[in-house]
C-alpha positions as CSV (number, residue, x, y, z in Angstrom):
1,X,107.9,101.5,131.8
2,X,111.0,101.3,129.8
3,X,112.0,103.4,126.8
4,X,111.1,100.7,124.2
5,X,107.7,100.3,125.7
6,X,107.0,104.0,125.9
7,X,108.2,104.4,122.2
8,X,105.9,101.6,121.1
9,X,102.9,103.1,122.9
10,X,103.6,106.5,121.1
11,X,103.9,104.7,117.7
12,X,100.6,102.9,118.3
13,X,98.9,106.1,119.4
14,X,100.1,107.9,116.2
15,X,98.7,105.1,114.1
16,X,95.4,105.0,115.9
17,X,95.0,108.8,115.9
18,X,95.7,109.1,112.2
19,X,93.9,106.0,111.0
20,X,96.7,105.4,108.5
21,X,98.2,102.0,107.9
22,X,101.7,101.3,109.2
23,X,103.2,101.3,105.6
24,X,101.9,104.8,104.9
25,X,103.2,106.1,108.2
26,X,106.7,104.8,107.3
27,X,106.5,106.5,104.0
28,X,105.6,109.8,105.6
29,X,108.1,109.4,108.4
30,X,110.9,108.8,105.9
31,X,110.0,111.9,103.9
32,X,109.6,114.0,107.1
33,X,113.0,113.0,108.4
34,X,114.6,113.7,105.0
35,X,113.1,117.2,104.9
36,X,114.0,118.0,108.5
37,X,117.5,116.7,108.1
38,X,117.9,118.8,104.9
39,X,116.8,121.9,106.7
40,X,118.8,121.3,109.9
41,X,122.0,120.1,108.3
42,X,121.7,122.7,105.4
43,X,123.3,120.3,102.9
44,X,121.9,119.4,99.5
45,X,119.9,116.2,99.2
46,X,122.4,115.1,96.6
47,X,125.1,114.8,99.3
48,X,123.3,111.8,100.8
49,X,123.8,113.2,104.3
50,X,120.1,113.9,104.7
51,X,119.4,110.4,103.4
52,X,121.9,109.0,106.0
53,X,119.7,110.7,108.7
54,X,116.7,108.7,107.3
55,X,118.7,105.5,107.5
56,X,119.8,106.2,111.1
57,X,116.2,107.1,112.1
58,X,114.8,103.9,110.6
59,X,117.6,101.8,112.2
60,X,116.7,103.3,115.5
61,X,113.0,102.7,115.0
62,X,113.7,99.0,114.1
63,X,116.0,98.6,117.1
64,X,113.2,100.0,119.3
65,X,110.8,97.5,117.7
66,X,113.3,94.7,118.4
67,X,113.7,95.7,122.0
68,X,110.0,95.9,122.5
69,X,109.1,92.6,120.8
70,X,112.1,90.6,122.1
71,X,113.1,89.3,118.6
72,X,113.3,90.3,115.0
73,X,110.2,90.0,112.9
74,X,112.1,89.9,109.5
75,X,109.1,90.3,107.1
76,X,107.8,93.3,109.1
77,X,111.3,94.8,109.5
78,X,112.3,94.5,105.9
79,X,109.0,95.9,104.6
80,X,109.3,98.8,107.1
81,X,112.8,99.6,105.9
82,X,111.7,99.5,102.3
83,X,108.7,101.7,102.8
84,X,110.8,104.2,104.8
85,X,113.8,104.4,102.6
86,X,112.4,104.1,99.1
87,X,111.2,107.7,98.3
88,X,114.1,109.4,100.2
89,X,116.5,107.3,98.2
90,X,114.8,108.1,94.9
91,X,114.7,111.9,95.7
92,X,118.4,111.9,96.7
93,X,119.4,110.0,93.6
94,X,117.4,112.4,91.4
95,X,119.0,115.4,92.9
96,X,122.4,113.8,92.7
97,X,122.0,112.8,89.0
98,X,120.2,115.9,87.8
99,X,123.4,117.8,86.9
100,X,124.7,114.8,84.9
101,X,121.4,114.5,83.0
102,X,121.5,118.2,82.1
103,X,125.0,117.9,80.6
104,X,124.2,114.7,78.7
C-alpha cells in the first residue's frame, strides 16, 4: 500500500468514525491546524504565518487526494479548499485588522 492509499484510508476512517460530512471535517481541520500552528510557531495569527500552515496542510491534503484518485476533481478540490481556508482566513484578517479598527 502506498502513502496516498494509506492516507485516503485514514481520512475515510475519520469520516466514518465521526459521522460528520466531509465539508464539516474540512472546517474543523482548518481551524485545528490554525490553532496548532499558532501554538507551535508562537506567532500571532495576524502575522499570517499560522494561516500559511493551513494553506500548506490543505495543499498537501489535495495533492494526496490527487495522487490517490489519479486526476483532479476540480469541483471537490475547490470546495475542500474553500471550506478549509475560509474561517482561518477570517480569523487571521480579524486579528490583523483589529488594531486599525481600534485607532479608527
